[in-house]
C-alpha positions as CSV (number, residue, x, y, z in Angstrom):
1,M,-15.9,-0.8,-2.0
2,K,-13.0,0.3,0.2
3,N,-12.8,-3.1,1.8
4,K,-12.6,-4.8,-1.6
5,I,-9.8,-2.5,-2.6
6,I,-7.9,-3.3,0.6
7,D,-8.5,-7.0,0.0
8,I,-7.0,-6.8,-3.5
9,L,-4.1,-4.7,-2.3
10,K,-3.3,-7.4,0.2
11,Q,-2.4,-9.4,-2.9
12,C,0.3,-6.9,-3.9
13,Y,3.7,-7.6,-2.4
14,D,6.9,-5.6,-1.8
15,P,9.5,-7.6,-3.9
16,E,12.1,-7.4,-1.1
17,I,9.8,-8.2,1.9
18,P,7.4,-11.1,1.9
19,I,4.5,-9.0,3.3
20,D,1.7,-7.4,1.3
21,L,1.6,-3.6,0.8
22,W,-1.4,-3.1,3.1
23,N,0.1,-4.9,6.1
24,L,3.5,-3.3,5.5
25,G,1.7,0.0,6.0
26,L,2.6,1.4,2.6
27,I,-0.9,2.5,1.8
28,Y,-1.6,5.8,3.6
29,N,-5.1,6.7,2.3
30,I,-7.8,5.4,0.0
31,N,-10.3,8.0,-1.1
32,I,-13.4,6.9,-3.2
33,E,-15.4,9.5,-5.0
34,K,-19.1,9.3,-5.9
35,D,-18.2,8.6,-9.6
36,G,-16.2,5.5,-8.6
37,S,-12.8,7.1,-9.1
38,V,-10.3,6.2,-6.5
39,E,-7.3,8.1,-5.2
40,I,-4.7,6.2,-3.3
41,K,-1.8,7.7,-1.4
42,M,1.1,5.3,-0.8
43,T,4.7,5.3,0.1
44,L,7.7,2.9,-0.3
45,T,10.0,1.5,2.3
46,S,12.7,3.6,0.8
47,P,12.7,6.5,-1.8
48,F,15.4,4.4,-3.6
49,C,13.2,1.3,-3.9
50,P,13.9,-0.4,-7.2
51,V,10.2,-0.7,-8.0
52,A,9.3,2.9,-7.4
53,G,8.3,3.2,-11.1
54,S,6.3,0.0,-11.3
55,L,4.7,-0.6,-7.9
56,P,2.3,2.4,-7.9
57,K,1.2,1.4,-11.4
58,E,0.5,-2.1,-10.2
59,V,-1.5,-0.7,-7.2
60,A,-3.6,1.4,-9.6
61,A,-4.2,-1.5,-12.0
62,R,-5.2,-3.8,-9.1
63,A,-7.5,-1.3,-7.6
64,S,-9.1,-0.8,-11.0
65,E,-10.1,-4.4,-11.0
66,V,-12.5,-3.9,-8.2
67,E,-16.1,-3.7,-9.3
68,G,-17.4,-0.2,-9.3
69,V,-14.0,1.5,-9.6
70,T,-14.1,3.7,-12.7
71,K,-10.5,5.0,-12.4
72,A,-7.7,4.5,-10.0
73,N,-4.9,7.0,-9.4
74,V,-1.9,6.4,-7.1
75,E,0.1,9.3,-5.6
76,L,3.5,8.3,-4.3
77,V,4.4,10.3,-1.2
78,F,7.3,10.2,1.2
79,E,5.8,12.3,4.0
80,P,5.4,11.0,6.5
81,A,8.3,8.7,5.9
82,W,7.6,5.0,6.2
83,S,8.8,3.2,9.4
84,M,8.4,-0.3,10.8
85,D,5.9,1.2,13.2
86,L,3.4,1.4,10.3
87,M,3.4,-2.3,9.9
88,S,0.4,-4.3,11.1
89,E,1.0,-6.6,14.1
90,E,0.4,-9.5,11.7
91,A,3.3,-8.3,9.5
92,K,5.6,-7.8,12.5
93,L,4.8,-11.4,13.8
94,K,5.4,-12.8,10.3
95,L,8.8,-11.2,10.2
96,N,9.5,-12.1,13.8
97,L,9.8,-8.4,14.9
98,T,8.8,-7.1,18.2
99,G,9.2,-3.9,20.1
100,N,9.4,-0.3,18.9
101,F,11.1,0.3,15.6
102,S,10.8,4.1,15.2
103,A,13.4,5.7,13.0
């Protein structure tokens, strides 16, 4: 089920960066309980992101679409802070970024 959730989250995009949330490294944790409820911890590229109110709701809604998920809850966290180091290599290549980008 976790892989199916990841696949569907790869269809959710940050509105300012043409990379999906998973490859951006915005999804910190996906916890699946025996009853099918899912807890997702995610962050944003910035605490001031204009979609801070809507993006977690979209993630919960999309995760809820996965067969077997009974409920999805998203917790928005800012610790640890997001950095470009959390991006997948695929995302870095797509954005033409190389090297170390630690804050």
